[in-house]
C-alpha positions in Angstrom: 0.0 0.0 0.0 2.8 2.4 0.8 4.5 1.7 -2.5 1.2 2.6 -4.4 0.8 5.8 -2.4 4.5 6.7 -3.0 4.1 6.0 -6.8 0.9 8.1 -7.0 2.6 11.0 -5.1 5.6 10.9 -7.4 3.4 10.8 -10.5 1.5 13.9 -9.4 4.8 15.7 -8.5 6.3 14.9 -11.9 3.3 16.2 -13.8 3.8 19.6 -15.6 2.9 22.8 -13.8 0.5 23.6 -16.7 -3.0 22.2 -16.4 -3.1 21.4 -20.1 -1.8 17.9 -20.8 -3.9 17.4 -23.9 -4.0 21.1 -24.6 -7.6 21.4 -23.4 -9.1 22.8 -20.1 -12.5 23.8 -18.9 -13.4 26.1 -16.1 -16.0 28.2 -14.3 -15.8 31.8 -13.1 -17.7 34.2 -10.8 -17.1 37.8 -10.1 -18.2 41.4 -9.4 -19.0 43.6 -12.4 -19.2 47.4 -12.8 -21.9 47.9 -15.5 -22.0 51.3 -17.2 -25.0 52.6 -19.3 -26.0 56.1 -20.3 -23.3 57.7 -18.2 -24.2 55.9 -15.0 -22.7 52.8 -13.5 -23.5 50.3 -10.8 -22.1 47.1 -9.4 -23.6 43.8 -10.3 -22.4 40.2 -10.6 -21.5 37.8 -13.4 -20.7 34.1 -13.7 -19.7 31.9 -16.6 -18.1 28.8 -18.0 -15.2 28.6 -20.4 -12.9 26.3 -22.4 -9.3 26.8 -23.5 -7.2 25.2 -26.2 -3.5 25.6 -25.6 -1.7 26.4 -28.9 1.8 26.3 -27.4 3.4 27.1 -24.0 2.6 30.8 -24.4 -0.6 31.2 -26.5 -4.1 29.8 -26.1 -7.6 30.3 -27.6 -10.4 30.8 -25.1 -14.2 30.6 -25.6 -17.0 30.7 -23.2 -20.3 32.1 -22.1 -20.9 34.7 -19.4 -24.1 36.0 -17.8 -24.6 38.9 -15.5 -26.9 41.5 -14.1 -27.1 44.9 -12.5 -29.5 47.7 -11.8 -28.2 51.0 -13.2 -29.7 54.5 -12.5 -31.7 55.9 -15.4 -30.8 59.5 -16.5 -33.5 61.9 -15.5 -35.6 59.2 -14.0 -36.1 58.0 -10.4 -36.3 54.3 -11.5 -33.4 52.0 -12.4 -32.5 50.2 -15.7 -32.5 46.5 -15.0 -29.7 45.2 -17.2 -29.2 41.5 -17.9 -26.6 40.3 -20.4 -25.2 37.2 -21.9 -21.8 37.3 -23.7 -19.9 34.7 -25.7 -16.3 35.9 -25.6 -13.6 34.5 -28.0 -10.1 35.6 -27.1 -6.4 34.9 -27.8 -4.5 34.7 -24.6 -0.8 35.1 -24.0 0.8 33.8 -20.8 4.1 34.8 -19.1 5.1 31.7 -17.1 5.9 31.9 -13.4 7.1 29.3 -11.0 3.6 28.2 -9.9 1.4 29.6 -12.6 1.5 32.6 -15.0 0.5 36.2 -15.7 -1.8 36.6 -18.7 -3.3 39.1 -21.0 -6.1 38.4 -23.5 -7.9 40.2 -26.3 -10.6 39.3 -28.7 -14.3 39.7 -29.5 -17.6 38.8 -27.9 -21.1 38.3 -29.2 -23.5 39.9 -26.7 -27.2 39.9 -26.0 -28.2 42.7 -23.6 -31.7 43.2 -22.2 -32.5 46.6 -20.6 -35.8 47.0 -18.8 -37.1 50.4 -17.6 -40.6 50.9 -16.2 -41.8 47.6 -17.8 -40.4 48.3 -21.3 -37.7 45.9 -22.4 -35.1 46.9 -25.1 -32.9 44.1 -26.5 -29.5 44.8 -28.1 -27.2 42.3 -29.6 -24.0 42.4 -31.7 -20.3 42.1 -31.6 -17.9 44.0 -29.4 -14.3 44.1 -28.0 -13.3 42.1 -25.0 -10.0 41.9 -23.2 -8.5 41.2 -19.8 -5.4 40.4 -17.7 -4.7 38.5 -14.5 -2.8 35.8 -12.7 -3.1 32.0 -12.8 -1.9 29.9 -9.9 -1.4 26.2 -10.3 -1.2 24.9 -6.7 -1.9 21.3 -7.6 -1.4 19.6 -11.0 -4.3 19.8 -13.5 -6.1 22.5 -11.4 -5.7 26.3 -12.0 -7.0 29.1 -9.9 -7.4 32.5 -11.7 -7.9 36.0 -10.5 -8.3 38.5 -13.2 -9.9 41.6 -14.7 -12.1 41.5 -17.8 -13.6 44.3 -20.0 -16.5 43.9 -22.4 -17.9 46.4 -24.9 -21.6 45.4 -25.4 -23.0 48.2 -27.5 -24.4 50.9 -25.2 -23.3 48.9 -22.1 -19.8 48.4 -21.0 -18.6 45.9 -18.4 -15.5 45.9 -16.1 -15.3 42.8 -14.0 -13.0 41.3 -11.4 -13.4 37.5 -11.6 -12.2 34.4 -9.8 -12.1 31.2 -11.7 -11.2 27.5 -11.4 -10.0 25.4 -14.3 -9.3 21.7 -14.8 -7.0 20.5 -17.5 -7.7 17.5 -19.6 
């Protein structure tokens, strides 16, 4: 039994620091978002899932889906805009390797669908916008990454600045 435990421990220690053995990883994220609309901003939340394909040690392609919500003050009105959004970001990410993880920056596009409701009237906006971000990835145990980062999304009349925490598992 001790030999099996020792062999399993050595196998985990010898695995690469990157969570991408096959070049694929999946993850989930959650965070606080600052949503800006019509000159006003308010804090909300967002959550999402994502997938990554590692092109090489430095570059990867990331895709996912993010949903969020916030209530932003309406200009010249006592009520608030109830803003709900769904975004499908597609980015190219570059990583600068560290001893137990990496620093990263990413940029790309996102397809968005934003619903704004004010006094019972809903307006829907969809299209393509810029997305980008930066952060740090920590690989404390093989195959599992923890991410703390900043993300920006242009969604037409709505902009989003979010601080996110994510967990990813390499395949």
